[in-house]
C-alpha positions in Angstrom: 22.5 -13.7 -10.1 18.9 -12.8 -10.6 17.0 -12.9 -13.8 15.2 -9.5 -14.5 11.7 -8.8 -15.7 11.1 -5.2 -16.7 7.4 -4.3 -16.8 6.5 -1.2 -18.9 3.2 0.3 -19.8 1.6 1.7 -22.9 -1.6 3.6 -23.4 -3.6 3.8 -20.2 -0.9 1.8 -18.5 -2.3 2.5 -15.0 -4.9 -0.2 -15.7 -3.3 -3.0 -13.8 0.5 -2.7 -14.3 1.1 -3.0 -10.6 -1.4 -5.8 -10.2 0.0 -7.7 -13.2 3.5 -7.4 -11.6 2.2 -8.7 -8.2 0.3 -11.6 -9.7 3.3 -12.6 -11.8 5.5 -12.5 -8.7 2.9 -14.8 -6.9 2.9 -17.2 -9.8 6.7 -17.5 -9.9 6.6 -18.1 -6.1 4.0 -20.9 -6.6 6.6 -22.6 -8.9 9.2 -22.5 -6.1 11.2 -19.4 -7.2 12.2 -16.6 -5.0 11.2 -13.1 -6.1 11.5 -9.4 -5.3 9.5 -6.6 -6.9 10.5 -3.0 -7.4 8.9 0.2 -8.6 10.7 2.9 -10.5 8.6 6.1 -10.6 9.3 9.1 -12.9 7.9 11.8 -10.6 10.3 14.4 -9.1 9.2 14.1 -5.5 12.0 12.3 -3.5 9.2 10.0 -2.3 5.4 10.1 -2.0 5.6 11.1 1.7 4.9 14.8 1.1 2.3 14.2 -1.6 -1.4 14.6 -0.9 -3.4 11.3 -1.1 -5.5 13.1 -3.8 -2.3 13.2 -5.9 -0.9 9.8 -5.5 -3.1 7.6 -3.3 -1.9 6.2 0.0 1.7 6.1 1.1 2.9 2.6 1.8 5.4 2.4 4.6 8.0 -0.4 4.8 9.6 -2.0 7.9 12.8 0.1 7.4 10.9 3.3 7.2 10.6 4.1 3.5 7.6 6.0 2.3 6.7 4.3 -1.0 4.2 4.0 -3.8 0.9 2.0 -3.1 1.9 -0.6 -5.7 4.4 -1.9 -3.2 1.4 -2.8 -1.1 0.1 -5.0 -3.9 3.6 -6.6 -4.1 3.6 -7.5 -0.4 0.0 -8.6 -0.3 0.5 -11.0 -3.2 4.0 -12.4 -2.5 4.3 -11.9 1.3 7.8 -10.5 0.7 8.4 -7.5 3.0 9.3 -4.5 0.9 12.4 -2.4 1.6 13.6 1.1 1.0 15.6 -0.3 -2.0 12.4 -1.5 -3.7 11.1 2.0 -4.6 12.9 4.9 -6.2 11.8 8.1 -8.0 13.4 10.5 -10.4 13.5 12.9 -7.5 15.6 10.6 -5.4 17.9 9.7 -8.3 18.5 13.3 -9.2 19.0 14.3 -5.6 21.6 11.5 -5.2 23.4 12.6 -8.4 23.5 16.2 -7.2 24.7 15.3 -3.7 27.6 13.3 -5.3 28.4 16.3 -7.6 28.5 18.6 -4.6 30.9 16.2 -2.8 33.2 16.1 -5.8 32.6 12.4 -6.5 32.6 13.0 -10.2 36.0 14.8 -10.1 34.9 17.9 -12.0 33.2 16.2 -14.9 30.2 17.6 -16.7 27.1 15.9 -15.1 24.7 14.6 -17.7 21.5 12.4 -17.9 23.6 9.8 -19.7 25.7 8.4 -18.1 25.4 9.8 -14.6 21.6 9.6 -14.1 21.2 6.4 -15.9 24.2 4.8 -14.1 22.5 5.7 -10.8 19.3 4.0 -11.9 21.2 0.9 -13.0 23.0 0.8 -9.6 19.7 0.9 -7.9 18.2 -1.9 -10.1 21.2 -4.1 -9.3 20.8 -3.9 -5.4 20.2 -7.4 -4.0 21.0 -9.0 -7.4 22.3 -12.2 -5.7 19.4 -12.6 -3.2 16.6 -13.9 -5.4 15.8 -15.9 -8.6 13.7 -13.2 -10.2 13.7 -9.4 -9.9 10.6 -7.8 -11.2 11.0 -4.0 -11.9 7.9 -2.0 -12.8 8.5 1.3 -14.6 5.9 3.9 -13.6 4.1 6.0 -16.1 3.6 5.4 -19.8 6.2 4.8 -22.6 6.8 8.1 -24.4 6.5 10.3 -21.3 9.4 12.8 -21.2 10.1 12.3 -17.5 10.3 8.5 -17.9 13.0 8.5 -20.7 16.0 8.2 -18.3 14.4 5.1 -16.8 13.8 3.5 -20.2 17.3 4.2 -21.3 18.7 2.8 -18.0 16.8 -0.5 -18.4 17.9 -0.7 -22.0 21.6 -0.3 -21.0 21.1 -2.6 -18.0 19.8 -5.4 -20.2 22.5 -4.8 -22.8 25.2 -5.2 -20.1 23.9 -8.5 -18.8 24.5 -12.0 -20.3 22.1 -12.8 -23.1 18.8 -14.3 -21.7 19.1 -12.7 -18.2 16.6 -9.9 -18.9 13.2 -9.8 -20.6 10.6 -7.0 -21.2 6.9 -7.3 -20.5 4.7 -4.6 -21.9 1.2 -3.9 -20.6 -1.3 -2.1 -23.0 -5.0 -1.6 -23.5 -7.0 -3.0 -26.3 -9.9 -0.5 -26.7 -13.3 -2.0 -27.6 -15.5 0.1 -29.9 -19.1 -0.9 -29.1 -20.4 0.9 -32.2 -18.5 -1.3 -34.6 -18.1 -4.3 -32.2 -14.3 -4.6 -32.7 -11.1 -4.5 -30.6 -8.5 -2.0 -31.8 -4.9 -3.2 -31.8 -3.4 0.0 -33.2 -2.7 1.7 -29.8 -0.7 -1.4 -28.8 1.2 -1.4 -32.1 2.1 2.3 -31.7 3.1 1.8 -28.1 5.4 -1.1 -29.0 6.8 1.0 -31.9 7.6 3.8 -29.3 9.4 1.2 -27.2 11.4 -0.1 -30.1 12.4 3.4 -31.1 14.4 3.6 -27.8 16.0 0.2 -28.2 13.6 -2.0 -26.2 11.8 -4.9 -27.8 9.1 -6.5 -25.6 9.2 -10.2 -25.2 5.6 -10.5 -23.8 2.5 -8.4 -24.3 -0.1 -8.3 -21.6 -3.3 -6.8 -23.2 -6.0 -5.4 -21.0 -9.4 -6.0 -22.6 -13.1 -5.9 -21.7 -13.9 -8.5 -24.4 -12.3 -11.8 -25.4 -9.4 -11.3 -27.8 -10.0 -13.3 -31.0 -7.2 -15.4 -32.5 -7.1 -13.1 -35.5 -6.2 -10.1 -33.3 -3.7 -12.1 -31.3 -1.9 -13.1 -34.5 -1.9 -9.5 -35.7 -0.4 -8.3 -32.4 2.2 -11.1 -32.5 3.2 -10.3 -36.1 3.4 -6.5 -35.9 4.8 -6.3 -32.4 7.4 -9.0 -33.1 6.5 -11.4 -30.3 5.5 -15.1 -30.3 1.7 -15.7 -30.5 1.8 -17.5 -27.1 3.4 -14.5 -25.6 0.3 -12.3 -26.2 -1.5 -12.7 -22.9 -5.0 -11.5 -22.3 -5.8 -9.6 -19.0 -9.5 -9.4 -18.6 -11.5 -7.5 -16.0 -12.0 -9.6 -12.9 -14.6 -9.7 -10.1 -11.7 -9.5 -7.5 -8.1 -8.5 -7.7 -7.3 -11.8 -5.8 -8.5 -13.7 -8.9 -5.5 -12.3 -10.8 -2.9 -15.1 -10.1 -5.3 -17.8 -11.2 -6.5 -15.8 -14.2 -3.0 -14.9 -15.4 -2.0 -18.6 -15.0 -4.9 -19.7 -17.0 -3.9 -17.2 -19.8 -0.3 -18.5 -19.7 1.6 -15.5 -18.3 4.0 -17.4 -16.0 4.7 -20.0 -18.8 5.4 -17.2 -21.3 7.9 -15.7 -18.9 9.6 -19.1 -18.3 9.7 -19.7 -22.1 11.2 -16.3 -22.7 14.0 -17.2 -20.3 14.4 -20.6 -21.9 13.7 -22.3 -18.5 12.5 -25.9 -19.3 11.4 -28.0 -17.7 10.0 -25.8 -14.9 8.4 -26.8 -11.7 4.6 -27.0 -11.8 2.8 -24.3 -9.8 1.2 -25.0 -6.5 -1.9 -22.8 -6.5 -3.9 -24.3 -3.6 -3.4 -21.1 -1.5 -4.8 -18.9 -4.3 -7.7 -21.3 -5.0 -8.6 -21.1 -1.3 -8.4 -17.3 -1.4 -10.6 -17.2 -4.5 -13.1 -19.5 -2.8 -13.3 -17.4 0.3 -13.9 -14.2 -1.8 -16.6 -15.7 -3.9 -18.4 -18.0 -1.4 -19.1 -15.9 1.7 -21.5 -17.2 4.3 -22.7 -13.8 5.4 -22.1 -10.1 5.1 -21.2 -7.1 7.3 -21.4 -3.3 6.8 -18.4 -1.3 8.0 -18.2 2.5 7.8 -14.9 4.2 7.2 -15.1 7.7 8.5 -12.4 9.8 6.9 -11.7 13.0 4.9 -10.2 11.5 1.7 -13.4 9.5 0.9 -13.6 10.9 -2.6 -10.5 8.9 -3.5 -10.6 5.3 -2.3 -6.9 4.7 -3.1 -6.1 7.0 -0.2 -7.2 4.1 2.1 -6.2 1.3 -0.2 -4.5 -0.9 2.3 -7.3 -0.5 4.9 -9.9 -1.6 2.4 -7.9 -4.6 1.4 -7.2 -5.5 5.0 -10.9 -5.4 5.7 -11.4 -7.8 2.8 -8.8 -10.1 4.3 -10.6 -10.0 7.6 -13.8 -10.9 5.7 -12.1 -13.9 4.0 -10.9 -15.2 7.3 -14.5 -15.0 8.8 -16.2 -16.2 5.6 -18.2 -13.0 5.3 -18.5 -10.3 2.5 -17.4 -6.9 3.8 -19.4 -4.0 2.5 -17.2 -0.9 3.0 -19.0 2.4 2.9 -17.2 5.7 2.9 -18.5 8.4 5.2 -17.2 12.0 4.9 -16.2 13.1 8.4 -16.8 16.7 7.6 -20.6 16.0 7.3 -20.6 15.5 11.1 -19.4 19.1 11.5 -22.9 20.2 10.4 -25.1 17.2 11.2 -25.7 14.6 14.0 -23.6 11.5 13.5 -26.3 9.0 14.5 -28.4 9.0 11.3 -25.3 8.4 9.2 -23.8 5.7 11.4 -26.8 3.7 12.5 -27.1 0.3 10.7 -23.4 -0.2 10.4 -21.9 -3.3 12.2 -18.6 -1.6 12.9 -16.8 1.8 12.5 -13.2 2.4 11.4 -11.5 5.8 11.6 -8.3 5.9 9.6 -5.2 8.0 9.8 -4.8 11.5 8.3 -3.2 14.8 8.7 -4.5 18.3 9.6 -7.6 19.5 11.5 -10.1 19.3 8.8 -12.7 16.6 9.5 -11.4 15.8 13.0 -14.5 16.9 14.9 -16.5 14.5 12.8 -14.1 11.7 13.6 -14.4 12.5 17.3 -18.1 12.2 17.0 -17.8 8.9 15.3 -15.6 7.5 18.1 -18.2 8.8 20.6 -21.0 7.1 18.8 -19.2 3.8 18.6 -18.2 4.0 22.3 -21.7 4.9 23.6 -23.6 2.5 21.3 -21.2 -0.4 21.9 -20.4 -0.7 18.2 -17.0 -2.3 17.3 -14.5 0.5 16.6 -11.0 0.5 15.2 -9.1 3.7 15.2 -5.8 3.8 13.3 -3.1 6.4 13.9 -5.2 9.7 13.9 -8.2 7.5 14.6 -6.6 6.4 17.9 -5.8 10.0 18.8 -9.4 11.1 18.1 -10.7 8.3 20.4 -8.4 9.6 23.2 -9.5 13.2 22.7 -13.2 12.0 22.7 -12.6 10.2 26.0 -10.7 13.1 27.5 -13.6 15.5 26.7 -16.6 13.3 27.5 -15.3 11.0 30.2 -12.5 12.9 31.9 -14.1 16.3 31.7 -11.3 18.0 29.7 -13.7 19.9 27.5 -11.0 21.7 25.6 -8.9 18.6 24.9 -7.3 18.5 21.5 -4.0 18.1 19.6 -1.0 20.3 19.2 -1.2 19.6 15.5 -4.4 21.6 15.3 -2.9 24.5 17.2 0.2 24.5 15.1 -2.0 24.6 11.9 -4.1 27.4 13.3 -1.1 29.4 14.6 -2.6 29.9 18.0 -3.3 27.9 21.2 -6.9 26.7 21.6 -6.7 23.2 23.1 -5.3 21.4 26.1 -3.0 19.1 24.1 -3.6 15.4 25.1 -1.8 14.8 21.8 1.6 16.5 21.3 4.4 16.9 18.8 6.8 14.0 19.2 10.3 15.4 19.7 12.2 12.3 20.8 12.0 8.5 20.6 14.2 5.4 20.6 15.0 3.7 17.3 17.1 0.6 17.8 20.0 1.6 20.0 19.9 5.3 19.5 17.6 8.3 20.1 15.9 10.2 17.3 15.2 13.9 17.9 12.9 16.2 16.0 11.9 19.9 16.0 8.6 21.4 14.9 10.6 23.4 12.3 12.1 20.3 10.7 11.3 19.6 7.0 8.1 17.6 6.5 9.6 14.9 4.3 11.1 11.8 6.0 11.0 13.3 9.5 8.2 11.3 11.0 8.4 8.3 13.2 8.6 5.8 10.3 8.9 2.1 10.0 8.7 -0.9 12.3 8.8 -0.5 16.1 8.2 -2.9 18.9 5.4 -2.6 21.4 4.6 -4.4 24.7 0.9 -5.4 25.3 -0.6 -5.6 28.8 -1.3 -9.1 30.1 -5.0 -9.9 30.0 -5.8 -7.0 27.6 -8.1 -7.4 24.6 -5.3 -6.7 22.2 -3.1 -9.3 23.8 -5.9 -11.8 23.3 -6.3 -10.7 19.7 -2.6 -11.0 18.9 -2.1 -14.1 21.0 1.1 -12.5 22.4 2.4 -9.5 24.4 5.2 -8.6 22.1 4.5 -7.2 18.7 6.2 -5.2 15.9 4.2 -2.8 13.7 4.8 -0.1 11.1 4.4 3.6 12.1 4.0 6.9 10.2 3.2 9.8 12.5 4.8 12.9 14.1 2.2 13.4 16.9 1.7 11.2 19.9 -0.8 10.7 22.8 0.6 12.3 26.0 1.2 9.7 28.6 0.7 12.4 31.3 -3.1 11.8 31.0 -2.9 8.0 31.3 -4.0 7.7 35.0 -6.8 10.1 34.5 -8.1 8.4 31.4 -7.7 4.9 32.7 -9.8 5.8 35.8 -12.6 6.5 33.3 -12.2 3.3 31.4 -9.8 4.1 28.6 -7.0 1.6 29.1 -3.5 2.1 27.7 -3.0 -1.6 26.8 0.0 -1.2 24.5 3.2 0.8 25.1 6.6 1.2 23.5 9.2 -1.0 25.2 10.6 2.0 27.2 7.1 2.7 28.5 7.1 6.3 27.2 4.9 6.1 24.1 1.3 4.9 24.1 0.8 2.4 21.2 -2.7 1.0 21.8 -5.8 2.1 23.8 -9.0 0.1 24.4 -12.2 0.8 26.2 -13.0 -1.3 29.2 -16.5 -2.9 29.3 -17.0 -2.5 25.5 -17.4 -5.4 23.1 -14.6 -4.2 20.8 -13.1 -0.7 20.9 -9.4 -0.5 20.1 -7.2 2.4 18.9 -3.7 1.9 17.6 -1.0 4.4 16.8 0.5 2.3 14.1 -0.8 1.0 10.7 -1.7 -2.7 11.0 -3.3 -2.6 7.5 0.2 -2.5 5.9 1.1 -6.0 7.0 -2.2 -7.8 6.1 -2.3 -10.3 3.3 -5.2 -12.4 1.8 -3.6 -15.6 2.9 -2.5 -14.2 6.3 -5.0 -11.6 7.5 -3.7 -9.2 10.2 -5.0 -10.3 13.7 -6.6 -6.9 14.4 -8.6 -6.9 11.1 -9.5 -10.6 11.5 -10.9 -10.0 14.9 -12.4 -6.6 14.1 -14.5 -8.2 11.3 -15.3 -11.1 13.6 -16.7 -8.5 16.1 -18.7 -6.9 13.3 -20.0 -10.3 12.3 -21.1 -10.9 15.9 -22.7 -7.5 16.0 -24.6 -8.1 12.8 -26.4 -11.0 14.5 -27.6 -8.6 17.2 -28.8 -5.8 15.0 
């Protein structure tokens, strides 16, 4: 059976709770333990799939098709353990499951209450895969004291109460505000946060204290005394130059040792941190730099493209270069020429998205990259925009567009080279969809195989002709235009195994121009960069020498 670490947050808990969880998972792995990380979120959406990126950042998709919180991306990047649909749950999903059971009569006519029915459902979720790993890390979203989070806190209290003594510990992350005027750190917010936790029956074993300044021994002793934890279990979490410094920084501060001590595990294997030392060295000692433009429409919120930015960083580490990511609002190109905004970049990336807003600017970015021979990576919608650009400017289909835009406008305006996907093969069965289906959970989601053309650029990049990548889309490039576009130099170099769905396109006689229907950024890690991002940054590095 697994040992459980419940991670809660106090005042300003969003400052690194997910990162602390991911770093701790990496440190336990470095000591030879197996781990799995989970996120329990108190929002009422069933999952983040229907939420705007402005509301909740990017949606992280798992191999089995779950649409989850972006923190699961941190978990995967730091531990390399592929997330599953059982690693993320929301209040919305819990309540939905409880109500479905009530409608079926599973509760035999009983009055349905938060306790025990909702809390039991949460506990059942927490216990999934209990026998698979040594440590299960469960992060509770939100802040202690939030009304919507109370069922989760009650559930983890009950869960720990029902397990053998020493099987569960609680780690609480808080902020120590620094008052510059008086030059002091304030411990009162942390004390009150812990008091709030204690009032609902949870006593933290470890405090992780975010701070801009070094924490004096006097303040550590005060926190230990008034929060009822051991002094060595008060762990500092300072601001870092890179998130990939977190495992080494937390180890230096003794977080992993504090966790092992809380469980009474002694002696414990010493950590093997060579991988993270290499990652840190690559981050801080680049041998060059490149500028890459991300042309999108959610540029005001960088978390909307979190995994893409991190994957570019991983590509930079692999090539020993610092990647300067600059955000370019695609809507600017609706009014202005793209050239002045894109000249000087060593590569251009157009990410995924939904809706027509900003798409004409993305099409212009693809055209600029194709004509100027600048490395281009189009992801999901970014691939579709590259196909539309080629259809308009190479194949002569001046009104080429996407059914998505016509559906949004409520009238037909385009020749749809991109259409609404109504049927595809998933495993051994067919999935069918209608335009009138609900939005949530009805896209082509999760990992699918693709076959790459022998001798193609992507086959060279991957080093194989058989790949598996994660998808999240409901519109697809129409294969009916394949011959016409290939005659003009846009090669369909990756297809679904049945040959019906285009997965990858590339431009012939171009240094590096690739569009992919899937999301390669979701599988990239600092110690194992995704092949596409590794080679994309390499192409940008080569281009930087020519500029």
